[in-house]
C-alpha positions in Angstrom: -16.6 33.8 -53.6 -20.0 32.2 -53.0 -20.3 28.5 -53.4 -22.2 27.3 -56.6 -24.6 24.5 -56.8 -22.9 21.7 -58.8 -25.3 18.8 -58.5 -28.5 17.6 -56.7 -27.9 14.1 -55.4 -31.4 13.2 -54.3 -33.9 15.4 -52.2 -32.2 17.6 -49.7 -28.7 16.4 -50.7 -27.1 19.2 -52.9 -23.5 19.3 -53.6 -21.6 22.8 -53.6 -18.1 23.6 -54.8 -16.4 26.9 -54.1 -13.3 27.7 -56.1 -10.7 29.9 -54.5 -8.2 32.4 -56.1 -5.3 30.0 -55.9 -7.3 27.3 -57.8 -8.2 25.1 -54.9 -11.8 23.7 -54.5 -13.8 23.5 -51.3 -16.6 20.9 -51.7 -19.6 20.5 -49.4 -22.4 18.1 -49.4 -25.3 19.7 -47.6 -24.0 21.1 -44.3 -21.2 18.4 -44.2 -17.6 18.3 -45.8 -17.2 15.8 -48.6 -14.4 14.0 -46.7 -16.9 13.0 -43.9 -19.9 12.4 -46.0 -18.0 11.0 -49.1 -18.1 7.4 -47.7 -21.8 7.4 -47.3 -22.9 9.1 -50.4 -19.9 8.6 -52.8 -19.3 10.6 -55.9 -20.9 9.5 -59.2 -18.6 10.2 -62.0 -20.0 11.3 -65.4 -17.2 10.2 -67.6 -14.2 8.0 -67.6 -11.1 10.0 -66.4 -9.1 11.3 -69.3 -5.7 9.7 -68.2 -7.4 6.3 -67.6 -8.9 6.3 -71.1 -5.5 7.3 -72.7 -3.6 4.6 -70.7 -6.2 1.8 -71.3 -6.7 2.7 -75.0 -4.2 0.0 -76.4 -6.2 -2.7 -74.6 -9.4 -1.9 -76.8 -7.9 -4.2 -79.6 -9.0 -7.2 -77.4 -12.7 -6.0 -77.6 -13.0 -5.1 -81.3 -14.8 -8.4 -82.2 -17.6 -7.3 -79.9 -18.2 -3.6 -80.3 -21.8 -3.6 -79.8 -21.6 -4.7 -76.1 -19.4 -1.7 -75.1 -17.4 -4.2 -73.0 -14.2 -2.1 -73.1 -15.9 0.9 -71.6 -17.5 -1.2 -69.0 -13.9 -2.6 -68.1 -12.5 1.0 -67.8 -15.5 1.9 -65.4 -15.0 -1.2 -63.3 -11.2 -0.5 -62.8 -12.0 3.0 -61.9 -14.5 1.9 -59.4 -12.2 -0.6 -57.8 -9.7 2.1 -57.3 -12.1 4.6 -55.8 -14.0 2.0 -53.6 -13.2 2.2 -49.8 -15.6 -0.4 -48.4 -17.0 -3.6 -49.7 -16.3 -4.2 -53.4 -19.4 -6.2 -54.3 -20.8 -5.4 -57.7 -23.8 -3.7 -56.1 -21.5 -1.4 -54.2 -19.2 -0.7 -57.2 -22.1 0.4 -59.3 -22.9 3.2 -56.9 -19.7 5.0 -58.1 -20.6 4.6 -61.7 -23.0 7.0 -63.8 -26.5 6.5 -63.2 -27.0 5.0 -66.8 -24.9 2.0 -65.9 -26.6 -0.5 -63.7 -25.8 -3.6 -61.7 -26.7 -6.0 -64.6 -24.2 -4.1 -66.9 -21.1 -5.1 -64.8 -22.5 -8.6 -64.3 -22.8 -8.9 -68.0 -19.2 -7.9 -68.4 -18.0 -10.7 -66.0 -20.3 -13.3 -67.4 -19.7 -12.6 -71.1 -16.0 -13.6 -71.2 -15.0 -11.2 -73.9 -11.3 -10.2 -73.7 -9.2 -12.7 -71.7 -8.2 -11.2 -68.5 -4.8 -13.0 -68.6 -4.0 -11.4 -72.0 -5.1 -8.0 -70.8 -2.8 -8.4 -67.8 0.1 -9.6 -69.9 -0.1 -6.6 -72.3 -0.4 -4.1 -69.5 2.4 -5.5 -67.6 4.6 -5.3 -70.6 3.8 -1.6 -70.9 4.4 -1.0 -67.2 7.8 -2.6 -67.3 8.8 -0.3 -70.2 7.5 2.8 -68.3 9.2 2.4 -64.8 12.7 3.6 -64.2 15.2 0.9 -64.5 17.6 -0.2 -61.7 21.2 0.9 -61.9 22.6 -2.6 -62.0 20.2 -3.9 -64.6 18.9 -6.8 -62.4 15.4 -7.8 -62.5 14.0 -10.4 -59.9 11.2 -12.7 -60.7 9.2 -13.8 -57.6 6.4 -16.4 -57.5 4.0 -17.5 -54.7 0.4 -18.5 -54.1 -2.3 -17.2 -51.8 -5.7 -18.4 -50.8 -8.8 -16.4 -50.9 -11.6 -17.8 -48.8 -15.2 -18.1 -50.1 -18.4 -18.7 -48.1 -20.7 -20.2 -50.8 -20.3 -23.7 -52.3 -21.2 -22.8 -55.9 -17.6 -22.1 -56.8 -16.1 -24.2 -59.6 -12.5 -23.4 -58.8 -12.6 -23.5 -55.0 -11.4 -26.2 -52.8 -10.5 -26.9 -49.2 -6.9 -26.6 -48.5 -4.3 -24.8 -46.4 -1.2 -22.8 -46.9 1.0 -25.1 -44.7 0.8 -27.4 -41.8 0.7 -24.6 -39.2 -2.4 -22.9 -40.9 -6.1 -23.9 -40.6 -8.1 -25.4 -43.6 -9.8 -22.9 -45.8 -12.4 -23.3 -48.5 -11.5 -20.8 -51.3 -9.5 -20.2 -54.5 -5.9 -20.5 -54.9 -4.2 -17.8 -56.9 -0.6 -17.9 -58.4 0.9 -14.4 -58.7 4.4 -13.8 -60.4 6.2 -10.5 -59.8 8.9 -8.7 -61.5 10.8 -6.9 -58.7 13.7 -4.4 -58.4 14.5 -1.8 -55.7 11.2 -1.5 -53.9 9.0 -1.7 -57.0 6.7 -4.7 -57.4 4.9 -5.2 -60.8 2.6 -8.2 -61.3 3.5 -9.9 -64.6 1.2 -12.9 -64.4 -1.7 -14.3 -62.3 -3.4 -17.5 -62.6 -6.5 -18.9 -60.7 -5.4 -22.5 -60.2 -7.7 -25.5 -61.0 -7.8 -27.9 -58.0 -8.8 -30.8 -60.4 -5.6 -30.7 -62.4 -2.5 -32.3 -60.8 0.7 -30.2 -60.4 -1.3 -27.1 -61.8 1.0 -24.7 -59.8 4.2 -25.7 -61.5 2.7 -26.3 -64.9 1.4 -22.5 -64.9 4.6 -21.3 -63.4 6.5 -22.9 -66.2 4.1 -21.4 -68.8 4.6 -17.9 -67.3 8.4 -18.3 -67.3 8.3 -19.3 -71.0 6.1 -16.3 -72.0 8.0 -13.6 -70.1 10.1 -11.3 -72.0 12.4 -9.1 -70.1 12.5 -5.4 -70.8 15.2 -4.0 -73.0 17.3 -2.6 -69.9 17.4 -5.9 -68.3 20.9 -7.5 -68.1 20.3 -10.3 -65.6 17.2 -12.1 -64.5 17.3 -13.7 -61.0 14.3 -16.1 -60.0 13.3 -16.3 -56.4 11.0 -19.0 -55.1 10.2 -21.2 -52.1 10.5 -25.0 -52.0 6.9 -25.4 -53.5 8.4 -24.2 -56.9 11.7 -26.2 -56.7 10.6 -29.1 -59.0 13.2 -30.4 -61.4 11.1 -29.3 -64.5 11.0 -25.8 -63.1 14.7 -25.4 -62.5 15.4 -26.9 -66.0 13.1 -24.2 -67.5 15.0 -21.5 -65.6 18.4 -22.9 -66.7 17.1 -23.1 -70.5 16.5 -19.3 -70.3 20.1 -18.7 -69.0 18.7 -17.2 -65.8 20.1 -17.4 -62.3 17.9 -18.6 -59.3 17.9 -18.4 -55.6 15.5 -21.0 -54.3 14.7 -23.0 -51.3 14.9 -26.7 -51.9 12.9 -29.5 -50.3 14.9 -31.9 -48.2 14.2 -34.9 -50.5 16.8 -33.6 -52.9 20.2 -35.6 -53.1 23.8 -34.6 -53.6 25.8 -36.3 -56.4 27.2 -38.8 -53.9 23.7 -39.8 -52.9 23.5 -38.0 -49.6 20.1 -36.5 -48.9 19.8 -32.8 -47.9 17.8 -33.8 -44.9 20.6 -35.9 -43.5 23.0 -32.8 -43.9 20.6 -30.6 -42.1 19.9 -33.3 -39.2 23.4 -34.3 -38.5 25.5 -31.2 -39.2 26.8 -30.0 -35.6 26.0 -26.4 -34.5 29.7 -25.7 -34.3 29.9 -25.5 -38.0 27.4 -22.6 -38.3 28.5 -19.0 -38.0 26.6 -15.8 -37.7 26.1 -13.5 -40.6 24.1 -10.3 -41.1 21.7 -9.7 -44.1 19.4 -6.9 -45.0 15.9 -6.8 -46.4 15.0 -4.6 -49.4 13.9 -1.8 -46.9 17.5 -2.0 -45.3 16.5 -3.7 -42.1 19.0 -6.0 -40.6 18.3 -9.7 -40.1 21.0 -12.0 -38.4 21.1 -15.7 -39.1 23.2 -18.7 -38.4 24.5 -20.3 -41.5 26.6 -23.0 -43.1 27.7 -22.5 -46.7 29.3 -25.0 -49.0 29.8 -25.7 -52.6 28.0 -29.0 -53.8 27.1 -30.9 -56.8 23.4 -31.7 -57.1 21.7 -34.2 -59.6 20.4 -32.3 -62.5 21.7 -28.9 -61.4 25.4 -29.5 -61.4 27.7 -27.3 -59.2 25.9 -25.0 -56.9 26.1 -23.2 -53.6 24.1 -24.7 -50.8 23.2 -22.6 -47.7 21.7 -24.0 -44.5 20.3 -21.2 -42.3 18.4 -20.9 -39.1 17.4 -17.9 -36.9 18.9 -19.2 -33.6 22.2 -21.2 -33.1 20.6 -23.6 -30.7 17.5 -24.5 -32.8 17.1 -28.1 -33.9 17.1 -29.4 -37.4 13.5 -28.9 -38.1 13.5 -25.0 -38.8 16.7 -25.2 -40.9 16.1 -23.7 -44.4 18.0 -25.1 -47.4 18.7 -22.5 -50.1 20.5 -23.1 -53.3 21.8 -20.8 -56.0 23.8 -21.0 -59.2 25.3 -17.6 -58.7 29.1 -17.4 -58.7 30.9 -16.1 -56.6 28.3 -15.6 -53.9 28.4 -15.0 -50.1 26.0 -16.2 -47.3 24.8 -12.6 -46.7 24.1 -12.0 -50.4 22.1 -15.2 -50.6 20.1 -14.3 -47.6 19.5 -10.7 -48.8 18.4 -12.0 -52.1 16.0 -14.6 -50.8 14.6 -11.9 -48.4 13.2 -10.1 -51.5 10.6 -12.8 -51.7 8.7 -11.0 -49.0 7.6 -8.5 -51.6 5.0 -11.0 -52.9 3.4 -11.3 -49.4 3.1 -7.5 -49.3 1.5 -7.5 -52.8 -1.0 -10.1 -51.6 -2.0 -7.9 -48.6 -2.4 -4.8 -50.9 -4.6 -6.8 -53.4 -6.9 -8.1 -50.7 -7.1 -5.0 -48.5 -6.7 -2.2 -51.0 -8.2 -3.6 -54.2 -10.8 -6.1 -52.6 -9.4 -9.3 -54.2 -12.1 -12.0 -54.3 -15.0 -9.9 -53.1 -17.0 -9.9 -56.5 -19.8 -12.3 -56.1 -19.7 -14.5 -59.3 -20.2 -18.2 -59.4 -21.1 -21.3 -61.5 -18.7 -20.9 -64.2 -14.8 -20.9 -64.0 -14.3 -18.2 -66.6 -16.4 -15.8 -64.5 -14.3 -16.5 -61.4 -11.1 -16.0 -63.2 -12.2 -12.6 -64.6 -13.3 -11.4 -61.1 -10.2 -12.5 -59.4 -7.7 -11.0 -62.1 -9.5 -7.6 -62.3 -7.9 -6.2 -59.0 -4.4 -7.3 -60.4 -5.3 -5.1 -63.5 -6.3 -2.2 -61.4 -3.0 -2.6 -59.5 -1.1 -2.3 -62.9 -3.3 0.6 -63.9 -2.0 2.6 -60.9 1.6 1.8 -61.7 1.1 2.8 -65.4 -0.5 6.1 -64.2 2.2 7.1 -61.8 5.1 4.7 -62.4 7.3 7.5 -64.1 7.3 9.6 -61.0 8.3 6.7 -58.6 11.8 6.3 -57.2 12.8 2.6 -57.5 14.8 2.9 -54.1 11.7 4.5 -52.4 8.7 2.9 -54.0 5.2 3.7 -53.0 2.3 1.8 -51.2 -0.8 0.9 -53.1 -2.8 3.0 -50.5 -0.8 6.2 -51.2 -1.3 5.7 -55.0 -5.0 5.2 -54.5 -5.4 8.4 -52.5 -3.6 10.3 -55.2 -5.7 8.7 -57.8 -9.0 9.6 -55.9 -7.8 13.3 -55.5 -7.0 13.7 -59.2 -10.2 12.1 -60.3 -12.3 14.4 -57.8 -10.5 17.4 -59.1 -11.1 16.5 -62.7 -14.7 15.7 -62.0 -15.3 19.1 -60.2 -13.6 20.9 -63.0 -15.8 19.2 -65.7 -18.9 19.9 -63.7 -17.9 23.6 -63.3 -17.5 23.9 -67.1 -20.8 22.1 -67.6 -22.7 24.5 -65.4 -21.0 27.6 -66.9 -22.2 26.6 -70.3 -25.6 26.1 -69.1 -25.4 29.5 -67.5 -24.3 31.1 -70.6 -27.1 29.5 -72.6 -29.7 30.9 -70.1 -28.2 34.4 -70.2 -28.2 34.2 -74.1 -31.7 33.2 -74.1 
């Protein structure tokens, strides 16, 4: 079967497609294969993929007050371009994947207009994803929270500030983003994301409590277990968790006191190493991790009776690297507490996927806070879109990486685009023959 001319992408750059008897396509761009030339030339889609339009259709209600701007269609195109982009994800690069009738100023207008709150869109899509994914066998859902920094070079950033993640990291000028995940098995679903305002005190904990109040577990959920580090262990946060009737496994700062007035820092500093014993824990991917731990029941102010765990990686380490973990689970072992707390690493993996695979923070928008918020939350929406498209086929115990889902999406979109172009040229050929 001879290849047919599908498109003419500029002078001397024709795109050919050959369809074989088994239904496969062989696509060539000039004398090169599309896989080698696709990064340089890209593929300009002519319409929104059908599955994407179907999945995102419920979100159109957030844009009904402004139908003349076609902002919902622009949002669909922008999410598709984020999933297809392989290099830099600036707006000028993303527009190269869109139809020629859409221009750079169209995407810029979408980000500047502020129609359709990105946080509301994220919450609605996350609710749908949670109801779609296969539930765990034990009915336990883990809530994990953490923050990340996305560095920026320019100074016209209303929500950026100079800070660092911890005392061992260098100072960075950029945006702080709070991300909350729902997690079970090896699935990670963002249910909330907030760009923190550096001018508001305790913004991280305020937004964390707001997301806790707004979150509604899916129907299959029997128990919610909250996992967080010491930065989220304020008294108000733990009270909010207790009011919802949820359990928690969290790291505590050393300033907390027992009911008898003893500081936790004194317990970590003066406890002899002979009181520690070695236990084995396992990460969600079934990797073994050994720690030296000391476990005891204690009564903390405001929390009541809890289980306190002191852990360190080496028996002869001093008091500085000792981690203090507390939980209200009953009964619980040291290995179970460590294995549960190890699930917090999933949020770090999600940050890496958002930054590397979905280009978090690469859109160049400045001057107004709402523009920055829209630009930083759009990659999270794209992440949820992938889970909504392929979530039903995922195994909770196996999961899937973002990069594998992106490749699957690109293959399906390319196949749909080629089939659409083939039907288009067939109709034109039939019209020419009829004339």
